[in-house]
C-alpha positions in Angstrom: 22.7 3.7 15.0 20.6 3.4 12.0 17.6 1.7 11.4 18.1 -1.5 9.7 16.0 -2.4 6.4 15.6 -5.9 4.5 14.6 -5.9 0.9 12.4 -9.0 -0.6 12.2 -8.8 -4.0 12.4 -11.4 -6.8 14.0 -9.6 -9.5 18.0 -9.3 -9.4 18.1 -5.6 -11.1 15.4 -4.2 -9.4 16.3 -5.5 -5.6 20.0 -4.1 -6.4 18.9 -1.1 -7.5 16.3 -0.4 -4.5 19.6 -0.7 -2.6 21.2 1.9 -4.6 18.8 4.1 -5.1 18.6 6.0 -1.9 21.4 7.8 0.6 19.4 5.3 3.2 21.9 6.5 5.6 21.0 10.0 4.9 17.5 8.9 6.0 18.4 7.0 9.2 18.2 3.9 7.5 20.8 0.5 6.6 20.9 -2.0 4.1 20.9 -4.8 6.2 20.1 -7.8 3.8 18.7 -9.0 0.3 16.6 -11.5 -0.5 15.4 -13.1 -3.3 11.8 -14.2 -1.6 8.9 -14.4 0.8 10.5 -17.7 2.1 14.6 -16.4 2.2 13.2 -12.9 4.2 11.6 -15.3 6.7 14.3 -17.2 7.3 16.0 -14.4 7.9 14.0 -12.9 10.1 14.0 -15.9 12.1 17.6 -15.3 12.9 17.9 -11.1 12.9 15.8 -8.5 13.5 15.4 -5.9 10.8 12.9 -2.4 11.7 11.8 -2.1 7.7 11.1 -4.7 5.5 10.2 -3.5 2.0 8.8 -6.3 -0.1 7.4 -7.0 -3.3 3.8 -8.6 -3.8 4.3 -11.1 -6.3 7.6 -13.5 -5.9 7.9 -17.2 -5.9 8.3 -19.6 -3.0 6.8 -17.4 -1.1 5.0 -14.1 -2.0 5.2 -11.1 -0.5 1.2 -11.6 1.5 2.0 -15.2 2.8 5.2 -13.7 4.1 3.6 -10.8 5.9 0.5 -13.2 7.2 3.6 -15.5 8.5 5.3 -12.5 9.9 2.2 -11.2 11.7 1.9 -14.9 13.1 5.0 -14.7 14.3 4.7 -11.5 16.6 7.4 -10.3 14.0 6.3 -6.3 14.1 8.7 -5.0 11.7 7.3 -2.4 9.5 6.1 -3.2 6.2 6.1 -1.2 2.9 5.0 -3.0 0.1 6.2 -2.5 -3.5 3.7 -3.5 -6.5 3.4 -3.4 -10.1 -0.3 -4.4 -9.8 -3.0 -1.4 -8.6 -5.2 -4.3 -7.4 -7.5 -3.6 -4.9 -7.3 -7.1 -3.3 -3.7 -6.6 -3.0 -4.1 -3.4 -1.4 -6.7 -4.5 0.7 -4.9 -7.6 2.4 -1.8 -5.8 3.0 -3.8 -2.8 5.3 -4.7 -6.1 7.2 -1.6 -6.7 7.8 -0.6 -3.2 9.1 1.3 -2.3 6.0 2.8 1.3 6.5 2.4 2.0 2.5 1.5 0.6 -0.9 3.8 2.3 -3.6 3.4 1.4 -7.2 6.4 0.0 -9.9 8.1 1.9 -11.5 8.8 3.2 -8.0 8.7 7.2 -7.1 12.5 8.2 -5.7 10.4 10.7 -4.1 7.7 9.0 -2.9 9.9 6.2 -1.3 11.5 8.8 0.5 8.7 10.4 1.9 7.7 6.6 3.2 10.8 6.2 4.7 10.8 9.9 6.6 7.2 8.7 8.2 8.4 5.1 9.3 11.5 6.7 10.8 9.4 9.1 13.0 7.2 6.4 13.9 10.0 4.5 14.8 11.9 7.3 17.0 8.4 7.7 18.8 8.1 4.3 19.5 11.9 4.6 21.3 11.3 7.5 23.0 7.7 6.4 24.1 7.6 4.6 27.2 5.7 0.7 27.8 1.8 1.8 27.7 -1.1 -0.6 27.0 -2.5 -0.2 23.5 -5.3 1.7 22.9 -8.6 0.6 21.3 -7.7 1.5 18.0 -4.0 0.0 18.3 -5.1 -3.6 18.4 -5.4 -5.2 15.7 -3.4 -4.0 12.1 -5.5 -0.6 10.6 -8.0 -0.3 13.8 -11.6 -0.6 14.2 -12.1 3.2 11.9 -10.3 2.1 9.2 -11.8 -1.1 9.0 -15.2 0.7 8.8 -13.9 3.3 6.0 -12.7 0.4 3.7 -15.7 -1.5 3.8 -17.9 1.6 3.4 -15.9 2.2 0.5 -15.8 -1.5 -1.0 -19.6 -1.0 -1.5 -19.8 2.8 -2.5 -16.7 3.5 -4.8 -19.2 3.9 -7.8 -20.9 6.8 -6.0 -20.0 10.3 -5.4 -17.4 10.0 -2.2 -15.4 12.0 0.1 -14.1 12.1 3.7 -17.0 14.4 4.8 -19.5 12.0 3.6 -18.0 9.1 5.1 -17.5 11.0 8.5 -21.1 11.7 8.1 -22.7 8.7 7.4 -19.9 6.7 10.2 -20.6 9.7 12.8 -17.1 10.4 13.1 -15.1 14.0 12.6 -14.2 14.8 9.4 -10.5 16.2 10.4 -10.0 13.4 12.8 -11.3 10.3 10.4 -8.9 11.9 7.4 -5.8 12.0 9.6 -6.3 8.9 11.2 -7.0 7.1 7.8 -4.0 8.5 6.4 -1.9 7.6 9.0 -2.8 4.2 9.4 -3.0 3.1 5.6 -0.2 5.3 4.5 -2.4 7.3 1.7 -4.6 10.0 1.7 -8.3 9.2 1.8 -8.4 10.5 -2.4 -5.5 8.4 -3.7 -6.8 5.3 -1.8 -9.9 5.8 -3.2 -8.8 6.5 -7.0 -6.6 3.5 -6.2 -9.6 0.9 -5.5 -11.8 2.8 -8.6 -8.6 2.0 -10.7 -8.6 -1.2 -9.8 -12.7 -1.9 -10.2 -12.5 -0.5 -14.0 -9.6 -2.2 -15.0 -11.9 -5.4 -14.4 -14.8 -3.9 -16.5 -12.5 -2.6 -19.4 -10.6 -6.4 -19.3 -14.5 -7.5 -20.0 -15.0 -5.4 -22.7 -16.8 -2.0 -20.9 -16.5 1.1 -23.1 -14.3 3.5 -21.3 -16.9 6.9 -20.9 -19.1 4.1 -19.2 -16.5 2.2 -17.0 -15.8 6.1 -15.6 -19.3 6.4 -15.0 -19.6 3.4 -13.0 -16.5 3.4 -10.8 -17.8 7.0 -9.9 -15.8 9.5 -12.1 -18.2 12.2 -13.7 -14.6 13.9 -15.3 -13.8 11.4 -18.2 -10.1 13.4 -18.4 -10.0 12.9 -14.8 -10.7 9.1 -14.7 -8.0 8.5 -17.8 -5.1 10.7 -15.5 -5.6 8.6 -12.5 -6.2 5.2 -14.5 -3.0 5.7 -16.3 -1.0 6.7 -12.9 -1.8 3.2 -12.1 -1.4 1.1 -14.7 1.0 2.7 -16.7 -1.5 3.3 -20.0 -4.5 4.7 -20.8 -7.8 2.8 -20.5 -8.6 3.0 -24.3 -5.3 1.5 -24.5 -5.8 -1.4 -21.7 -9.1 -2.1 -22.9 -7.5 -3.0 -26.4 -5.0 -5.3 -24.8 -7.5 -7.6 -24.0 -9.6 -7.5 -27.4 -7.5 -10.1 -29.1 -7.0 -12.4 -25.8 
């Protein structure tokens, strides 16, 4: 039987569009329910089991993060994919603390979403095939100790030159192991995660009137063109256009 999906999204067009966007059955899923906010989604989860929950972050009444907190308090173990129109580090980090599989930015890239679905299906298939066992130390708690140490390190050193190798050396882990575990737990490569953090930090500096070139350097980019590409990918506009949008506020 296909895995059951619940979509929680307050915008009707996006909610229905997601349901129609993907040939869900082809990837082993079926849309079991649609909810207009986190409160309604939680009501549905009280009485029905869902294998995967796809949710927006900002919704009325109960938002995505509040919903996630309630899910984990009630031991609802559904896999979760977050959709957000905001490349916000605080949102992303909090979502990771709740064990979210992926944090995708709107507008949703179909290929990226399909890749996430395939990863989720592999994990669900593995769980069904595996015999019951005690969780390992790394599996205890969302994200695991390794990922918490990495995200804490990035939060302090994001403005410096960073790579998986540097963090592995600093935290005394094998580089290959750290990279694989981080991507497995967080759902993003380390580079994509670092770019998300840096873009969010840059947005705050630009909104406060920071110059683009200075902002790029402060958040860890020596290559200005690369910084502009990363920022536009995260926010949909160039850094200069983003900065200008705050000038008359």
